[in-house]
LUMLUM-800691 format. One record per residue (C-alpha): residue in one letter; x, y, z. Coordinates in steps of 0.2 Angstrom, whole numbers, padded with zeros to 4 digits, always signed. Each point is the difference from the previous one (the first is absolute). Layout:
// residues N
AXYZ...
// end
This chain:
// residues 301
X-0043+0111-0147X+0005-0008-0016X+0003-0019+0002X+0008-0012-0012X-0013-0011-0008X+0007-0015+0009X-0002+0008+0017X-0017+0007-0004X-0007-0017-0005X+0007-0007+0017X-0008+0014+0010X-0017-0002-0009X+0000-0019+0003X+0004+0003+0019X-0014+0013+0002X-0013-0014-0004X+0009-0015+0008X-0006+0003+0018X-0016+0002+0009X+0008+0015+0010X+0010+0011-0012X+0013+0005+0013X+0006-0018-0001X+0008+0004-0016X+0011+0013+0009X+0016-0010+0003X+0000-0009-0017X-0002+0017-0009X+0015+0007+0011X+0011-0015-0005X-0004+0001-0018X+0003+0018+0000X+0017-0002+0009X+0005-0014-0013X-0003+0012-0014X+0008+0016+0007X+0011-0006+0014X-0009+0010+0014X-0017+0008+0004X-0001+0018-0004X-0012+0013+0006X-0009+0000-0016X-0002-0019+0001X-0007+0001+0017X-0013+0012-0006X-0004-0011-0015X-0003-0016+0010X-0010+0010+0013X-0011+0006-0014X-0003-0017-0007X-0004-0008+0017X-0010+0014+0007X+0012+0003+0014X+0009+0016+0005X+0019+0002-0001X+0003-0002+0018X-0008-0018+0000X+0012-0005-0014X+0015+0009+0009X-0003-0010+0016X+0000-0016-0009X+0017+0005-0008X+0007+0004+0017X-0004-0017+0007X+0007-0011-0013X+0019+0001-0001X+0001-0008-0018X-0009+0016-0007X+0011+0015-0004X-0004+0018-0001X+0016+0005-0008X+0010-0007-0015X+0012-0014+0003X+0013-0007-0012X-0004-0012-0014X+0007-0014+0011X-0006+0003+0018X+0012-0010+0011X-0007-0005+0017X+0012-0008+0013X-0008-0009+0015X+0009+0003+0017X-0013-0008+0011X+0004-0013+0013X+0004-0015-0011X+0008+0010-0014X+0010+0010+0013X+0007-0016+0008X+0005-0007-0017X+0009+0015-0007X-0014+0012-0006X+0010+0015+0006X+0015-0005-0010X-0010-0001-0015X-0008+0017+0004X+0017+0008+0002X+0006-0007-0016X-0015+0007-0009X+0003+0017+0007X+0018-0001-0005X-0003-0007-0018X-0014+0011-0004X+0007+0015+0009X-0017+0005+0008X-0009-0002+0017X-0016-0006+0006X-0015+0006-0011X+0012+0009-0012X+0001-0002-0019X+0016+0000-0011X+0003+0015-0011X-0005-0009-0016X-0016-0006+0008X+0004-0018-0003X+0001-0006+0018X-0008+0004+0017X+0004-0008+0017X-0011-0003+0015X+0004-0009+0016X-0016-0010+0004X-0008-0010+0014X-0005-0018-0002X-0005-0004-0017X-0006-0018+0004X+0015-0009-0007X+0008-0006+0017X+0004-0017-0007X+0012+0007-0013X+0008+0014+0011X+0008+0012-0004X-0013+0005-0013X-0001+0014-0012X-0014+0006-0012X+0002+0009-0016X-0016+0006-0006X-0011-0016+0000X+0015-0012+0000X+0006-0009+0015X+0019-0005+0003X+0004-0011+0015X+0016-0005+0009X+0007+0016-0007X+0019+0004+0004X+0009+0016-0004X+0008-0009-0015X-0017-0007-0006X-0007+0018+0002X+0014+0006-0012X-0004-0013-0013X-0019+0005+0000X+0004+0018-0002X+0012-0003-0014X-0013-0010-0010X-0013+0013+0003X+0012+0014-0005X+0003-0009-0016X-0019-0001-0004X-0001-0019+0005X-0013-0008+0011X+0009-0010+0013X-0011-0015+0004X-0002-0003+0019X+0006-0017+0005X-0013-0012+0006X+0001-0004+0019X-0009-0016+0002X+0004-0005+0017X+0011+0002+0015X+0012-0014+0006X-0014-0011+0006X+0011-0016-0002X+0012+0007+0013X-0013+0003+0014X-0004-0012+0014X-0019-0002+0000X-0007-0001+0017X-0018-0003-0005X-0008-0007-0016X-0002+0014-0012X-0018+0002-0007X-0001+0016-0010X+0018+0000-0005X+0002-0018-0004X+0003+0002-0018X+0011+0016+0001X+0017-0004-0008X-0007-0014-0011X+0004+0002-0018X-0014+0009-0010X-0011+0000+0015X-0010+0014-0007X-0005-0010-0015X-0017-0008-0001X+0005-0018-0005X+0012-0001+0014X-0013+0006+0012X-0013-0013-0007X+0013-0014+0002X+0002+0004+0018X-0019-0002+0003X-0003+0018-0004X-0019+0005-0002X-0006-0017+0007X-0007+0010+0015X-0009+0011-0012X-0007-0015-0010X-0007-0007+0016X-0007+0017+0005X-0009+0001-0017X-0006-0018-0002X-0003-0006+0018X-0003+0014+0011X-0013+0014+0002X+0005+0018+0005X-0006-0003+0018X+0010-0016+0002X+0015+0009-0007X-0002+0013+0014X-0002-0013+0013X+0015-0009-0005X+0010+0016+0000X-0007+0004+0018X+0006-0017+0006X+0017+0003-0007X+0002+0015+0011X+0008+0010-0014X+0002+0018+0004X+0003+0016-0010X+0018+0006-0001X-0003+0019+0001X+0004+0001+0019X-0016-0003+0009X+0000-0018-0004X-0019-0001-0003X-0007-0017-0004X-0002-0002-0019X-0015-0011+0000X-0009+0011+0012X+0004+0015-0011X-0007-0009-0015X-0016-0005+0009X-0004+0018+0003X-0003+0003-0019X-0019+0001-0002X-0006-0016-0009X-0016+0008-0008X+0006+0017-0005X-0002+0004-0019X+0016+0011+0001X+0016-0006-0009X+0013-0007+0011X+0019+0002-0003X+0015-0010+0007X+0014+0013+0004X+0018-0007+0002X+0010+0013+0010X+0017-0004-0006X+0009+0015+0007X+0016-0002+0009X-0005+0013+0012X+0014+0000+0013X+0019+0002-0003X+0008-0016+0001X-0015-0011-0004X+0003-0013-0013X-0015-0010-0004X-0013+0006-0012X+0012+0004-0014X+0010-0016+0001X-0016-0010+0000X-0006+0008-0016X+0016-0001-0009X+0004-0018+0006X-0017-0009+0002X-0013+0011-0008X-0012-0014-0003X-0002-0004+0018X-0006+0018+0002X-0012-0001-0014X-0007-0017+0006X-0003+0007+0017X-0009+0015-0008X-0011-0010-0011X-0005-0012+0015X-0004+0016+0010X-0011+0006-0015X-0009-0016+0000X-0003+0001+0019X-0008+0018-0001X-0008-0002-0017X+0012+0013-0009X+0004+0000-0018X+0014+0013+0000X+0016+0003+0009X+0013+0013+0001X+0019-0002+0006X+0005+0017+0008X+0019+0003-0003X+0009+0015+0006X+0006+0013-0013X+0018-0004+0002
// end
């Protein structure tokens, strides 16, 4: 299959980027979709050949990930969320307006190929419900009127810039307990480094680097009784202590920042409103387990 020089270069780099070639499968599929709008049979065969896979192995990955498409969509692929939070805030009104305005239904494309429409499940934007995604752009607090304005701008060849949603109405809430993770939410410029540092940000990291050993960090976290937030509530310090101390293998800190359940509103606001808190915690964890590299996993949407 003939590829553009740009896509071919990306593929060649991916083929040598991972210890196991199959790890390049999803990035290749995303790059291909970005260029062609969907994944064709020819592209499946091309990727399978490059990664020493068979076509079925590529197909099963395609079938699993809802963001990967097997047929062409419009130049602007409009996805309207109607899951719990968005439904309660008017998501179905936005969807009905989209159907009427674009004159198409679910997973259909306008005759001119400009717009396609899809009703989707939770896209991890519950704090800004109802939410809508156009290609890679998010629009939150969408109303039928706001939808019309976005479509008008896209139709005119403009790029409507999503309005930043920095916080909810935190000043109106009655706080029953002292907030720890969310104490800076709603503070002006809370995401900026200088604001974080002025509020004692990175002091804990400074102490961990200058005054503590990896083992003493782990013991301190054990005493704190901090637990994982993935559902099982496993003690964090104990988990860190399981990392072999004398192994020559590389260690990695992985932050799972996936809003995995509809209605969950924690990981994304934390990263948007107080990112340095997350980074500081990751570096302290890296110090504790002698890691020199970390990754933040963010879901595709």
